[in-house]
Steps between C-alpha positions, in 0.01 A plus 500: 500500500318804365285690749204429277568129474252284687564151638479191278153385398531197727563725801211729408266201469616379842444846647147512358425151634622599847287818491188304404573245773531783754167646386330161548646468851389855584153405376489210746620735775226755422236227532631410846519866603136553396393195701685632807381863482142376478544341846766713673603870510699579185754697705581185696543294182732766354705507822563125506574504127766771540657313791527186289642671193709756692672245722577289192663799323703607804611142568608462138703824510658392830590160353660672201699720738358821352243602763718762673599655167139490378385710795727788392286715272593826331131597503350351820191726503425408140540131590256541789257676265531211254430243770204701630347518152532123458334434837220741405457323167463158666270642770273652234506191277416271792221733613359510146481119499254516790257691274575396140545176306862414423456555125356850553790606722750396234296670227533831687867434581579489127491881521829516693745536204286788372513673840874433522559677169280790610690541830837474325435833328517725812709268722765377254480779244416257219358635177189330370398529135154513345464122459571431867265780609225344289582161656472653849156645423382175338631302799296711740193461278548123510518505878188717520320236292604238757394718795195658330450775762134600529380190315540245777494495878795676663763251613767601751726236347542720192644781714738260673615352170560844347707570812699185422552617140634843598710358786665242274557761230668721761706202617614443141598867458703503824667174395617675183627794706707266718644295212803728459564540874457167682554133428211261450593328828458833683151549357410143598625545858314828553185357341512209746566714808250776417240239408541312828492816715202672334286190451561393861417844639153474345443125482574425865204715606254272319667166562279192532609139535498342155441144611664194334338549158574872504867450584524236225359754253740769626787257450383451143487877442855547630638207299333608175613862550862395543484259204341762273752772592786253445362406157470868402859565612621201299306619193677839509836322487398335174328783311464881514212646699388685186434168325332338800272793590216421253463151644403649837160574344441123513404566863153592374407172322660303784286691752186444290559123485600464866210719615256271321664175619536606865190716553272449201534871411487604135601846381213655303538576130507880537773486766703262284478740204613788723787292638617405150493868397717585802739214421528621140578852620761364742667300223508813283675693778752217542566484124562874473731502804702209365518657154625825657774315694622324185490824296706688761750217538399411854615163628209259518679277749551802727136477599550187709740653754 
């Protein structure tokens, strides 16, 4: 098989279907998280979530007989940094949900591929051409339209969500750094352990009894998180990440629909226009990056390691 050859169309279609299914499940999870953080400390919700997902990952690695090997990292400090950035991302996202409607948080989060490209310049030494620089600027303009600083009441949720954007972008950059050093199983094991330790260190200080309904909701969050991550993993076995990436922007319409169904919240027209501008800029960045990989002979399938 040529390095530029992609999987059969049937496999690509299956990969896209699995990605869209994962996005729908994540949408359900976000609704439950918003319900919980409105009633309980977000740090506590994040802690229990990491315990549920982390224990599942570690148990799976142990069952596969690869846990001991997975804990041997060539870049342990970088792995810890990656795990810390992910915890920070989920902390910030959960905190933002206590202030903002679900659709608005996702509208701001659409900025993350733009920020990732921007950070890749100094951290990964990537060269960015004029088109991608224009896309970066346009993406920030789109986000400013969503936020509209100075034109509406200051909302702390915006700061938290921008923190989530930059944290997840940093997490993505570090993941790229580790791709040539550690196995995927190693990154999963460190993510689980760092997530459990950090989230517990903070979450235990604000712990409140959930009650029967709360624990039922937490169980739903853990189950949907594990299902969604499994679906995403399965999708990457069927199709290259470069093909699946644009479909991640479906998180925005899913959030808009779920936000209205669950909470009666509707994103306003101006914010929607800003979000669509940001999505368009993000798709432009993705298209240029993929075109560059193909032009330089880079293996598309190499992205899923």
